[in-house]
All heavy atoms as an XYZ file, in Angstrom:
862
protein
N      20.482     17.666    -15.095
C      21.347     16.432    -15.493
C      20.632     15.163    -14.883
O      20.090     15.114    -13.742
C      22.738     16.597    -14.690
C      23.578     15.393    -14.996
S      25.218     15.857    -14.365
C      25.275     14.492    -13.193
N      20.568     14.186    -15.763
C      19.821     12.952    -15.331
C      20.870     12.047    -14.625
O      22.004     12.017    -14.854
C      19.414     12.210    -16.543
C      18.199     12.844    -17.277
C      17.901     12.054    -18.529
C      16.986     12.962    -16.289
N      20.297     11.465    -13.519
C      21.153     10.485    -12.738
C      20.468      9.112    -12.912
O      19.418      8.987    -13.394
C      21.261     10.861    -11.313
O      19.967     10.733    -10.713
C      21.874     12.281    -11.157
N      21.278      8.067    -12.507
C      20.741      6.696    -12.670
C      20.256      6.339    -11.276
O      20.373      5.147    -10.931
C      21.958      5.804    -13.097
C      21.495      4.454    -13.489
O      20.360      4.374    -13.780
N      22.415      3.544    -13.566
N      19.598      7.204    -10.568
C      19.118      6.830     -9.260
C      17.587      6.579     -9.425
O      16.875      7.162    -10.152
C      19.249      8.001     -8.229
C      20.774      8.083     -7.856
C      20.870      9.166     -6.753
N      20.020     10.251     -6.888
C      20.171     11.319     -6.241
N      21.057     11.465     -5.396
N      19.318     12.320     -6.367
N      17.216      5.535     -8.587
C      15.735      5.189     -8.624
C      14.942      6.186     -7.759
O      13.787      6.404     -8.024
C      15.610      3.733     -8.120
C      14.282      3.147     -8.176
C      14.273      1.757     -7.818
C      12.737      1.103     -7.877
N      12.842     -0.192     -7.616
N      15.501      6.690     -6.667
C      14.835      7.576     -5.787
C      15.521      8.977     -5.664
O      16.692      8.987     -5.793
C      14.683      6.892     -4.289
C      14.063      5.559     -4.402
C      14.810      4.306     -4.334
C      12.644      5.477     -4.353
C      14.127      3.143     -4.347
C      12.068      4.273     -4.392
C      12.802      3.082     -4.450
O      12.159      1.941     -4.389
N      14.733      9.936     -5.231
C      15.239     11.177     -5.003
C      16.037     11.190     -3.554
O      15.893     10.203     -2.901
C      14.062     12.342     -4.858
S      13.025     12.021     -3.457
N      16.857     12.232     -3.348
C      17.657     12.087     -2.211
C      16.876     11.993     -0.903
O      17.358     11.265      0.009
C      18.449     13.463     -2.032
C      19.611     13.471     -2.924
C      20.484     14.806     -2.738
O      20.396     15.314     -1.635
O      21.045     15.252     -3.730
N      15.702     12.563     -0.810
C      14.863     12.497      0.409
C      14.253     11.151      0.657
O      13.942     10.765      1.776
C      13.829     13.596      0.400
O      12.910     13.393     -0.538
N      14.172     10.382     -0.369
C      13.521      9.032     -0.310
C      14.530      7.875     -0.379
O      14.242      6.819     -0.139
C      12.299      8.838     -1.115
C      11.171      9.689     -0.849
N      10.961     10.922     -1.403
C      10.349      9.580      0.178
C       9.905     11.386     -0.895
N       9.467     10.723      0.063
N      15.716      8.200     -0.910
C      16.713      7.152     -1.156
C      17.044      6.422      0.200
O      17.278      5.249      0.161
C      17.978      7.804     -1.815
N      17.141      7.134      1.297
C      17.550      6.579      2.578
C      16.491      5.537      3.051
O      16.914      4.480      3.594
C      17.471      7.763      3.564
C      17.913      7.235      5.033
C      17.891      8.254      5.996
O      18.577      9.331      5.818
O      17.124      8.195      6.945
N      15.281      5.724      2.691
C      14.181      4.709      3.080
C      14.455      3.429      2.277
O      13.986      2.278      2.766
C      12.727      5.210      2.674
C      12.246      6.258      3.491
C      10.966      6.871      2.894
C      12.161      5.987      4.926
N      15.211      3.330      1.150
C      15.243      2.173      0.278
C      16.706      1.791      0.152
O      17.016      0.901     -0.646
C      14.633      2.445     -1.059
C      13.251      2.808     -0.931
N      12.362      1.858     -0.852
C      12.592      4.050     -1.039
C      11.052      2.462     -0.812
N      11.221      3.726     -0.861
N      17.467      2.219      1.015
C      19.010      1.896      0.976
C      19.144      0.436      1.778
O      18.345      0.053      2.550
C      19.836      2.971      1.660
O      19.741      2.994      3.099
N      20.334     -0.089      1.528
C      20.561     -1.381      2.218
C      20.828     -1.083      3.684
O      20.749     -2.134      4.519
C      21.786     -1.978      1.549
C      21.359     -2.515      0.184
O      20.269     -2.842     -0.096
N      22.447     -2.667     -0.663
N      21.185      0.030      4.236
C      21.405      0.288      5.506
C      20.144      0.945      6.249
O      20.184      1.895      6.840
C      22.606      1.193      5.815
C      22.939      2.158      4.800
O      22.684      1.962      3.589
O      23.365      3.361      5.051
N      19.006      0.234      5.952
C      17.711      0.559      6.358
C      17.745      0.468      7.928
O      18.226     -0.494      8.457
C      16.646     -0.258      5.749
C      15.176      0.044      6.221
C      14.361     -0.935      5.431
N      13.032     -0.677      5.781
C      11.947     -1.430      5.418
N      12.211     -2.566      4.684
N      10.747     -1.148      5.642
N      17.007      1.421      8.604
C      17.064      1.318     10.134
C      16.329     -0.024     10.542
O      15.507     -0.565      9.771
C      16.206      2.514     10.555
C      16.295      3.478      9.444
C      16.504      2.609      8.127
N      16.638     -0.390     11.677
C      16.038     -1.666     12.246
C      14.476     -1.522     12.416
O      14.040     -0.330     12.397
C      16.668     -2.005     13.540
O      16.275     -1.030     14.580
N      13.880     -2.617     12.435
C      12.393     -2.626     12.635
C      12.064     -1.789     13.910
O      11.082     -0.994     13.854
C      11.944     -4.007     12.817
N      12.897     -1.895     14.964
C      12.575     -1.197     16.162
C      12.627      0.337     15.981
O      11.759      1.035     16.451
C      13.512     -1.689     17.401
O      13.295     -2.972     17.575
C      13.191     -0.917     18.682
N      13.672      0.701     15.261
C      13.846      2.144     14.961
C      12.777      2.667     13.995
O      12.478      3.874     14.044
C      15.237      2.374     14.435
C      16.310      2.285     15.394
C      17.769      2.607     14.835
C      18.806      2.452     15.933
N      20.136      2.754     15.374
N      12.201      1.770     13.247
C      11.091      2.234     12.383
C       9.751      2.173     12.964
O       8.759      2.518     12.422
C      11.056      1.335     11.079
C      12.265      1.631     10.230
C      12.271      0.760      8.941
N      12.554     -0.657      9.200
C      11.783     -1.698      8.932
N      10.637     -1.579      8.270
N      12.266     -2.881      9.291
N       9.670      1.801     14.332
C       8.434      1.955     15.096
C       7.911      0.520     15.515
O       6.901      0.483     16.172
N       8.516     -0.518     15.033
C       8.010     -1.963     15.277
C       8.630     -2.485     16.479
O       9.101     -3.659     16.395
C       8.186     -2.750     13.969
C       7.441     -2.273     12.886
C       8.068     -1.487     11.870
C       6.070     -2.583     12.722
C       7.419     -1.062     10.679
C       5.412     -2.041     11.563
C       6.062     -1.287     10.627
O       5.387     -0.894      9.486
N       8.670     -1.804     17.563
C       9.279     -2.278     18.838
C       8.262     -2.861     19.740
O       7.185     -3.397     19.432
N       8.602     -2.944     21.008
C       7.698     -3.500     22.053
C       6.260     -3.009     21.933
O       5.289     -3.727     21.976
C       8.383     -3.280     23.488
C       7.370     -3.775     24.512
C       7.248     -5.178     24.853
C       6.651     -2.814     25.295
C       6.421     -5.600     25.851
C       5.784     -3.299     26.279
C       5.657     -4.659     26.543
O       4.741     -5.147     27.510
N       6.125     -1.698     21.974
C       4.767     -1.103     21.984
C       3.979     -1.578     20.776
O       2.802     -1.981     20.933
C       4.861      0.457     21.939
C       3.549      1.133     21.880
C       3.665      2.718     22.065
N       2.343      3.282     21.770
C       2.238      4.446     21.193
N       3.276      5.096     20.763
N       0.952      4.920     21.091
N       4.529     -1.607     19.548
C       3.896     -2.061     18.367
C       3.382     -3.430     18.569
O       2.272     -3.958     18.255
C       4.683     -1.839     17.200
C       4.051     -2.512     15.929
C       4.501     -3.809     15.364
C       2.915     -2.153     15.226
N       3.571     -3.981     14.336
C       2.713     -3.024     14.259
C       2.077     -1.029     15.340
C       1.642     -2.901     13.384
C       1.033     -0.874     14.483
C       0.783     -1.812     13.393
N       4.365     -4.408     18.917
C       4.073     -5.836     19.132
C       2.895     -5.974     20.091
O       2.042     -6.829     19.874
C       5.290     -6.531     19.528
C       6.341     -6.715     18.483
C       7.479     -7.588     18.882
N       8.196     -7.318     20.186
C       9.245     -6.361     20.137
N       9.621     -5.803     19.049
N       9.801     -6.226     21.374
N       2.860     -5.261     21.139
C       1.752     -5.386     22.123
C       0.499     -4.975     21.587
O      -0.464     -5.621     21.659
C       2.079     -4.455     23.306
C       1.145     -4.626     24.538
C       1.676     -3.884     25.710
C       0.563     -3.807     26.850
N       1.062     -2.965     27.924
N       0.475     -3.870     20.985
C      -0.685     -3.209     20.374
C      -1.251     -4.061     19.207
O      -2.449     -4.286     19.029
C      -0.512     -1.741     19.971
C      -1.839     -1.182     19.172
C      -0.283     -0.904     21.197
N      -0.277     -4.480     18.286
C      -0.737     -5.319     17.142
C      -1.317     -6.627     17.524
O      -2.231     -7.203     16.998
C       0.379     -5.373     16.187
O       1.420     -6.121     16.683
N      -0.738     -7.187     18.591
C      -1.235     -8.517     19.121
C      -2.660     -8.326     19.640
O      -3.607     -9.147     19.300
C      -0.315     -9.038     20.259
C      -0.729    -10.379     20.710
C       0.275    -10.801     21.863
C      -0.078    -12.269     22.379
N       0.810    -12.639     23.397
N      -2.931     -7.230     20.315
C      -4.395     -6.985     20.730
C      -5.330     -6.733     19.596
O      -6.443     -7.231     19.506
C      -4.314     -5.813     21.754
C      -5.691     -5.528     22.331
C      -6.320     -6.579     23.169
O      -5.556     -7.390     23.925
N      -7.527     -6.933     22.942
N      -4.812     -5.976     18.575
C      -5.581     -5.756     17.405
C      -6.018     -6.966     16.770
O      -7.155     -7.158     16.345
C      -4.851     -4.788     16.446
C      -5.635     -4.429     15.254
C      -6.431     -3.251     15.273
C      -5.502     -5.038     13.967
C      -7.261     -2.972     14.109
C      -6.166     -4.652     12.883
C      -7.073     -3.616     12.904
N      -5.044     -7.953     16.566
C      -5.372     -9.201     15.944
C      -6.298    -10.056     16.827
O      -7.052    -10.912     16.238
C      -4.118     -9.990     15.614
C      -3.194     -9.382     14.575
C      -1.803    -10.092     14.435
C      -3.912     -9.317     13.214
N      -6.281     -9.917     18.090
C      -7.318    -10.624     18.938
C      -8.731    -10.143     18.592
O      -9.676    -10.947     18.660
C      -7.043    -10.446     20.316
C      -5.882    -11.347     20.913
C      -5.712    -11.145     22.458
C      -4.499    -11.978     22.912
N      -4.349    -11.793     24.356
N      -8.856     -8.843     18.408
C     -10.219     -8.316     18.063
C     -10.573     -8.351     16.647
O     -11.760     -8.138     16.269
C     -10.288     -6.958     18.704
O      -9.358     -6.053     18.165
C     -10.186     -6.859     20.203
N      -9.548     -8.630     15.826
C      -9.799     -8.699     14.235
C      -9.114     -9.873     13.817
O      -7.933     -9.732     13.211
C      -9.191     -7.404     13.619
C      -9.923     -6.204     14.088
N      -9.317     -5.470     15.204
C     -10.875     -5.410     13.770
C     -10.102     -4.321     15.499
N     -11.080     -4.323     14.494
N      -9.597    -11.076     14.074
C      -8.847    -12.349     13.788
C      -8.785    -12.842     12.389
O      -8.021    -13.715     12.077
C      -9.618    -13.381     14.614
C     -10.986    -12.851     14.756
C     -10.847    -11.367     14.820
N      -9.656    -12.217     11.459
C      -9.693    -12.789     10.103
C      -9.168    -11.801      9.071
O      -9.175    -10.625      9.203
C     -11.106    -13.098      9.728
C     -11.820    -14.100     10.612
C     -13.235    -14.259     10.194
C     -11.051    -15.471     10.510
N      -8.378    -12.431      8.106
C      -7.735    -11.619      7.052
C      -8.842    -10.923      6.150
O      -9.761    -11.584      5.690
C      -6.856    -12.617      6.103
S      -6.323    -11.722      4.644
N      -8.824     -9.526      6.130
C      -9.708     -8.800      5.325
C      -9.670     -9.204      3.971
O     -10.816     -9.270      3.312
C      -9.491     -7.376      5.545
C      -9.858     -6.796      6.792
C     -11.509     -6.706      6.859
C     -11.926     -6.126      8.134
N     -13.250     -6.387      8.444
N      -8.672     -9.337      3.313
C      -8.566     -9.640      1.832
C      -9.089    -11.067      1.613
O      -9.848    -11.158      0.589
C      -7.043     -9.604      1.405
C      -6.805     -9.629     -0.081
C      -7.537     -8.366     -0.771
O      -7.398     -7.327     -0.345
N      -8.243     -8.695     -1.875
N      -8.732    -11.985      2.450
C      -9.312    -13.360      2.175
C     -10.881    -13.308      2.401
O     -11.571    -13.961      1.588
C      -8.776    -14.398      3.108
S      -7.028    -14.693      2.734
N     -11.236    -12.561      3.370
C     -12.741    -12.526      3.635
C     -13.526    -11.921      2.401
O     -14.526    -12.394      2.033
C     -13.033    -11.472      4.863
C     -13.188    -12.215      6.146
C     -13.673    -11.203      7.242
O     -13.036    -10.206      7.393
O     -14.565    -11.672      7.890
N     -12.877    -10.937      1.725
C     -13.524    -10.349      0.454
C     -13.637    -11.456     -0.535
O     -14.591    -11.270     -1.516
C     -12.620     -9.311     -0.094
C     -12.730     -7.995      0.870
C     -11.887     -6.843      0.229
N     -11.687     -5.757      1.187
C     -10.542     -5.452      1.746
N      -9.456     -6.085      1.279
N     -10.457     -4.486      2.578
N     -12.777    -12.504     -0.603
C     -12.867    -13.592     -1.528
C     -13.671    -14.806     -1.079
O     -13.687    -15.893     -1.649
C     -11.457    -14.030     -1.798
O     -10.667    -12.946     -2.253
N     -14.351    -14.581      0.141
C     -15.222    -15.621      0.751
C     -14.470    -16.739      1.463
O     -14.949    -17.717      1.748
N     -13.201    -16.485      1.845
C     -12.379    -17.441      2.602
C     -12.179    -16.869      4.028
O     -12.067    -15.695      4.175
C     -11.024    -17.590      2.006
C     -11.060    -18.250      0.517
C      -9.780    -18.238     -0.120
N      -9.204    -16.982      0.024
C      -8.244    -16.518     -0.666
N      -7.555    -17.267     -1.462
N      -7.724    -15.241     -0.526
N     -12.227    -17.820      4.990
C     -11.957    -17.471      6.356
C     -10.510    -17.993      6.712
O     -10.293    -19.131      7.079
C     -13.034    -18.113      7.201
C     -14.501    -17.674      6.933
C     -15.482    -18.393      7.812
C     -14.612    -16.154      7.025
N      -9.591    -16.977      6.808
C      -8.221    -17.347      6.957
C      -7.694    -16.413      8.195
O      -8.084    -15.207      8.150
C      -7.242    -17.035      5.809
C      -7.867    -17.788      4.600
C      -5.839    -17.318      6.053
C      -7.639    -19.281      4.693
N      -7.015    -16.978      9.090
C      -6.548    -16.271     10.240
C      -5.513    -15.093      9.841
O      -4.650    -15.384      9.088
C      -5.829    -17.193     11.265
C      -5.273    -16.441     12.539
C      -4.597    -17.367     13.479
O      -4.461    -18.552     13.225
N      -4.229    -16.869     14.482
N      -5.759    -13.873     10.452
C      -4.899    -12.776     10.169
C      -3.723    -13.037     11.135
O      -3.899    -13.398     12.220
C      -5.634    -11.549     10.406
N      -2.516    -12.719     10.561
C      -1.320    -12.820     11.417
C      -0.491    -11.585     11.346
O       0.488    -11.483     12.040
C      -0.342    -14.030     10.966
O      -0.117    -13.748      9.604
C      -1.141    -15.342     11.127
N      -0.875    -10.587     10.597
C      -0.194     -9.297     10.312
C      -1.088     -8.143     10.422
O      -2.221     -8.274      9.852
C       0.498     -9.254      9.028
C       1.311     -8.000      8.757
C       1.452    -10.426      8.798
N      -0.676     -7.135     11.163
C      -1.390     -5.873     11.088
C      -0.779     -4.934      9.987
O       0.377     -4.535     10.103
C      -1.418     -5.164     12.497
C      -2.213     -3.792     12.393
C      -1.926     -5.981     13.536
N      -1.609     -4.703      8.929
C      -1.103     -4.006      7.786
C      -1.550     -2.533      7.873
O      -2.606     -2.246      8.401
C      -1.775     -4.582      6.539
C      -1.424     -3.824      5.316
O      -0.176     -3.776      4.913
O      -2.321     -3.274      4.677
N      -0.631     -1.731      7.460
C      -0.954     -0.249      7.295
C      -1.619     -0.135      5.907
O      -0.941     -0.327      4.860
C       0.272      0.632      7.411
C       0.825      0.679      8.798
N       1.798     -0.228      9.271
C       0.490      1.382      9.873
C       2.022      0.032     10.501
N       1.222      0.976     10.851
N      -2.868      0.168      5.814
C      -3.656      0.288      4.549
C      -2.893      1.310      3.626
O      -2.566      0.936      2.484
C      -5.085      0.740      4.893
C      -5.894     -0.272      5.704
C      -5.724      0.952      3.568
C      -7.160      0.230      6.320
N      -2.690      2.460      4.169
C      -1.835      3.499      3.458
C      -0.438      3.285      4.008
O      -0.275      3.580      5.257
C      -2.479      4.880      3.636
C      -1.614      5.975      2.792
C      -2.281      7.286      3.113
C      -1.456      8.318      2.401
N      -2.013      9.669      2.661
N       0.547      3.076      3.293
C       1.919      2.999      3.827
C       2.297      4.192      4.550
O       2.151      5.257      3.978
C       2.760      2.706      2.470
C       1.924      2.286      1.515
C       0.508      2.829      1.773
N       2.873      4.007      5.647
C       3.165      5.168      6.496
C       4.460      5.905      6.126
O       4.593      7.082      6.331
C       3.210      4.847      7.976
C       4.182      3.875      8.344
N       5.493      4.048      8.631
C       4.047      2.479      8.469
C       6.131      3.076      8.906
N       5.321      1.922      8.778
N       5.414      5.108      5.444
C       6.727      5.715      4.986
C       7.439      6.592      6.097
O       7.948      7.631      5.717
C       6.518      6.514      3.736
C       5.675      5.652      2.571
C       6.689      5.008      1.675
N       5.932      4.503      0.441
C       5.909      3.267      0.107
N       6.589      2.395      0.929
N       5.254      2.812     -0.927
N       7.331      6.117      7.266
C       8.079      6.844      8.366
C       7.155      7.946      9.031
O       7.579      8.476     10.047
N       5.954      8.071      8.625
C       5.066      9.115      9.183
C       4.451      8.439     10.408
O       3.508      7.611     10.408
C       3.970      9.523      8.248
C       3.042     10.439      8.822
O       2.622     10.467     10.012
N       2.265     11.174      7.847
N       4.932      8.798     11.566
C       4.479      8.146     12.926
C       2.981      8.397     13.257
O       2.344      7.512     13.861
C       5.384      8.477     14.108
C       6.742      7.983     13.954
S       6.706      6.102     14.127
C       6.968      5.529     12.536
N       2.484      9.547     12.825
C       1.023      9.817     13.005
C       0.187      8.792     12.198
O      -0.716      8.158     12.753
C       0.572     11.259     12.640
C      -0.703     11.611     13.006
C      -1.028     13.063     12.637
O      -0.134     13.958     12.853
O      -2.173     13.401     12.295
N       0.557      8.600     11.024
C      -0.128      7.607     10.148
C       0.156      6.193     10.700
O      -0.687      5.341     10.569
C       0.392      7.767      8.682
C      -0.409      6.859      7.601
C      -1.955      7.241      7.656
C       0.092      7.204      6.273
N       1.341      5.871     11.083
C       1.804      4.553     11.654
C       0.747      4.174     12.799
O       0.329      3.056     12.893
C       3.216      4.735     12.197
C       3.719      3.331     12.701
C       4.538      2.505     11.968
C       3.408      3.066     14.065
C       5.052      1.399     12.422
C       4.018      1.813     14.563
C       4.828      0.929     13.769
N       0.521      5.180     13.772
C      -0.281      4.817     14.963
C      -1.775      4.963     14.698
O      -2.627      4.780     15.608
C       0.150      5.503     16.163
C       1.458      5.028     16.618
C       2.754      5.576     16.498
C       1.801      3.766     17.220
N       3.800      4.843     17.060
C       3.214      3.704     17.498
C       0.966      2.663     17.662
C       3.776      2.598     18.001
C       1.613      1.511     18.103
C       2.914      1.525     18.422
N      -2.237      5.528     13.606
C      -3.617      5.716     13.241
C      -4.245      4.382     13.095
O      -4.247      3.725     11.966
C      -3.708      6.553     11.990
C      -5.250      6.968     11.701
O      -6.155      6.416     12.278
O      -5.313      7.726     10.666
N      -5.088      3.950     13.965
C      -5.791      2.672     13.941
C      -6.793      2.554     12.781
O      -7.079      1.362     12.294
C      -6.524      2.308     15.285
C      -5.436      1.934     16.402
C      -6.217      1.707     17.680
C      -5.178      1.445     18.694
N      -5.822      1.032     20.056
N      -7.210      3.602     12.314
C      -8.125      3.592     11.104
C      -7.411      3.174      9.903
O      -7.958      2.869      8.870
C      -8.921      4.905     11.023
O      -8.010      6.003     10.571
N      -6.032      3.239      9.903
C      -5.179      2.865      8.836
C      -4.727      1.415      9.033
O      -3.810      1.120      8.225
C      -3.996      3.863      8.708
C      -3.159      3.654      7.516
O      -3.603      3.454      6.427
N      -1.808      3.705      7.681
N      -5.275      0.761      9.849
C      -4.844     -0.640     10.096
C      -5.874     -1.638      9.528
O      -7.013     -1.368      9.610
C      -4.688     -0.941     11.583
C      -3.610     -0.142     12.290
C      -2.740      0.734     11.742
C      -3.216     -0.134     13.691
N      -1.851      1.254     12.745
C      -2.177      0.685     13.904
C      -3.838     -0.966     14.687
C      -1.762      0.856     15.154
C      -3.297     -0.696     16.015
C      -2.275      0.188     16.216
N      -5.309     -2.769      9.080
C      -6.256     -3.849      8.772
C      -5.589     -5.274      8.980
O      -4.290     -5.283      8.884
C      -6.623     -3.885      7.253
C      -5.537     -4.104      6.242
C      -5.996     -3.987      4.822
O      -7.086     -4.098      4.519
N      -5.007     -3.721      3.896
N      -6.360     -6.285      9.363
C      -5.763     -7.467      9.563
C      -5.535     -8.299      8.319
O      -6.480     -8.397      7.479
C      -6.809     -8.221     10.446
C      -8.115     -7.551     10.150
C      -7.730     -6.170      9.638
N      -4.330     -8.857      8.060
C      -4.141     -9.678      6.862
C      -3.369    -10.902      7.197
O      -2.656    -10.926      8.286
C      -3.248     -8.868      5.850
C      -3.937     -7.657      5.227
C      -2.851     -6.993      4.195
C      -5.094     -7.970      4.522
N      -3.545    -11.935      6.489
C      -2.563    -13.175      6.545
C      -1.297    -12.798      5.884
O      -1.196    -11.742      5.215
C      -3.251    -14.274      5.919
S      -3.386    -14.272      4.079
N      -0.238    -13.488      6.265
C       0.998    -13.291      5.680
C       1.149    -13.196      4.226
O       1.668    -12.379      3.636
C       2.053    -14.254      6.247
C       3.493    -13.954      5.842
C       4.538    -14.712      6.420
C       5.903    -14.508      5.878
N       6.292    -13.596      5.034
N       0.424    -14.208      3.558
C       0.413    -14.222      2.132
C      -0.194    -12.956      1.418
O       0.379    -12.455      0.587
C      -0.488    -15.472      1.688
C      -0.351    -15.673      0.202
C      -1.174    -16.929     -0.106
C      -1.272    -17.220     -1.688
N      -1.962    -18.419     -2.078
N      -1.341    -12.471      1.963
C      -1.879    -11.281      1.396
C      -1.062    -10.031      1.789
O      -0.921     -9.143      0.845
C      -3.359    -11.063      2.029
S      -4.585    -12.189      1.378
N      -0.488    -10.079      2.999
C       0.454     -8.882      3.260
C       1.630     -8.790      2.486
O       1.990     -7.759      1.938
C       0.742     -8.963      4.801
C       1.602     -7.802      5.216
N       2.950     -7.827      5.261
C       1.262     -6.641      5.568
C       3.541     -6.655      5.664
N       2.409     -5.941      5.860
N       2.285     -9.938      2.165
C       3.402     -9.993      1.361
C       3.091     -9.544     -0.037
O       3.824     -8.813     -0.675
C       4.088    -11.421      1.393
C       4.709    -11.709      2.585
O       4.875    -10.841      3.513
O       5.106    -12.993      2.815
N       2.027     -9.992     -0.596
C       1.504     -9.616     -1.925
C       1.277     -8.146     -1.961
O       1.704     -7.437     -2.897
C       0.276    -10.414     -2.397
C      -0.092    -10.210     -3.737
C      -1.361    -10.968     -4.096
N      -1.371    -12.317     -3.645
C      -2.284    -12.964     -2.971
N      -3.282    -12.346     -2.502
N      -2.147    -14.196     -2.652
N       0.592     -7.564     -1.061
C       0.260     -6.056     -1.016
C       1.573     -5.247     -0.993
O       1.791     -4.303     -1.612
C      -0.616     -5.881      0.096
C      -0.898     -4.408      0.246
C      -1.931     -4.133      1.425
C      -2.185     -2.609      1.715
N      -1.160     -1.936      2.315
N       2.443     -5.675     -0.004
C       3.656     -5.032      0.285
C       4.604     -5.027     -0.980
O       5.215     -3.981     -1.312
C       4.323     -5.578      1.475
O       3.633     -5.410      2.681
C       5.648     -4.683      1.729
N       4.544     -6.141     -1.632
C       5.400     -6.284     -2.898
C       4.996     -5.283     -3.950
O       5.798     -4.701     -4.606
N       3.657     -5.166     -4.118
C       3.048     -4.216     -5.107
C       3.468     -2.768     -4.662
O       3.865     -1.932     -5.478
C       1.561     -4.361     -5.180
C       1.024     -5.499     -6.049
C      -0.428     -5.356     -6.255
N      -1.152     -5.032     -5.082
C      -1.798     -5.967     -4.319
N      -1.658     -7.261     -4.571
N      -2.496     -5.701     -3.282
N       3.300     -2.545     -3.355
C       3.559     -1.076     -3.024
C       5.054     -0.653     -3.062
O       5.413      0.372     -3.399
C       3.095     -0.920     -1.562
C       1.577     -0.918     -1.323
C       1.128     -1.042      0.023
O       1.950     -1.310      0.962
O      -0.010     -0.957      0.236
N       5.848     -1.767     -2.704
C       7.316     -1.418     -2.840
C       7.832     -1.323     -4.334
O       8.820     -0.664     -4.591
C       8.119     -2.522     -2.112
C       7.971     -2.352     -0.575
O       7.457     -1.407     -0.137
O       8.474     -3.252      0.066
N       7.157     -2.118     -5.239
C       7.591     -1.940     -6.635
C       7.226     -0.638     -7.278
O       7.853     -0.150     -8.004
C       6.879     -3.198     -7.356
C       7.282     -3.156     -8.796
C       6.767     -4.334     -9.536
N       7.392     -5.536     -9.105
C       6.959     -6.724     -9.063
N       5.678     -6.975     -9.409
N       7.548     -7.727     -8.641
N       6.031     -0.158     -6.780
C       5.471      1.097     -7.430
C       5.198      2.029     -6.243
O       4.027      2.299     -6.009
C       4.291      0.879     -8.237
C       4.444     -0.177     -9.347
C       3.922     -1.468     -9.219
C       5.268      0.107    -10.417
C       4.184     -2.404    -10.282
C       5.548     -0.859    -11.365
C       4.907     -2.111    -11.303
O       5.137     -3.063    -12.179
N       6.167      2.535     -5.512
C       5.885      3.446     -4.302
C       5.231      4.689     -4.750
O       5.547      5.199     -5.705
C       7.298      3.525     -3.702
C       8.202      3.328     -4.803
C       7.551      2.426     -5.701
N       4.352      5.227     -3.931
C       3.670      6.443     -4.142
C       3.927      7.274     -2.889
O       3.845      6.977     -1.830
C       2.116      6.341     -4.227
C       1.494      7.722     -4.384
C       1.821      5.472     -5.424
N       4.530      8.474     -3.221
C       4.855      9.527     -2.126
C       4.012     10.729     -2.308
O       3.677     11.105     -3.371
C       6.395      9.829     -2.268
C       7.298      8.699     -2.047
C       7.885      8.030     -3.150
C       7.593      8.336     -0.710
C       8.663      6.986     -2.850
C       8.482      7.163     -0.584
C       8.953      6.601     -1.648
O       9.861      5.519     -1.374
N       3.649     11.233     -1.150
C       2.932     12.499     -1.185
C       3.740     13.533     -0.404
O       4.434     13.283      0.499
C       1.491     12.413     -0.443
O       1.799     11.895      0.871
C       0.637     11.378     -1.177
N       3.693     14.816     -0.946
C       4.545     15.816     -0.403
C       3.683     16.828      0.159
O       2.678     17.113     -0.167
C       5.408     16.427     -1.500
C       6.299     15.345     -2.196
C       5.952     14.621     -3.185
C       7.565     15.084     -1.373
C       6.824     13.716     -3.753
C       8.316     14.157     -1.900
C       8.015     13.506     -3.188
């Protein structure tokens, strides 16, 4: 039977209006501290650099969306420095067309 749901049961919770707080999703004190240090050592937006522009990075982006996977969340090889504009653009694309692996 077809339903009018955008997500399967196991992923609907991630996209509901009662989404857990940022802290509950891993973005608490520890994340703020570690991401601030990461941006000190990686101060330029990677995406802007590829276009020949030198723009300050303000966001630590997860290259591959972690979707609640805490191992992937804390994997520094999955992090990149981005400016807010580039991060918002990337996140918008990913949220519009989410890819899940099982």
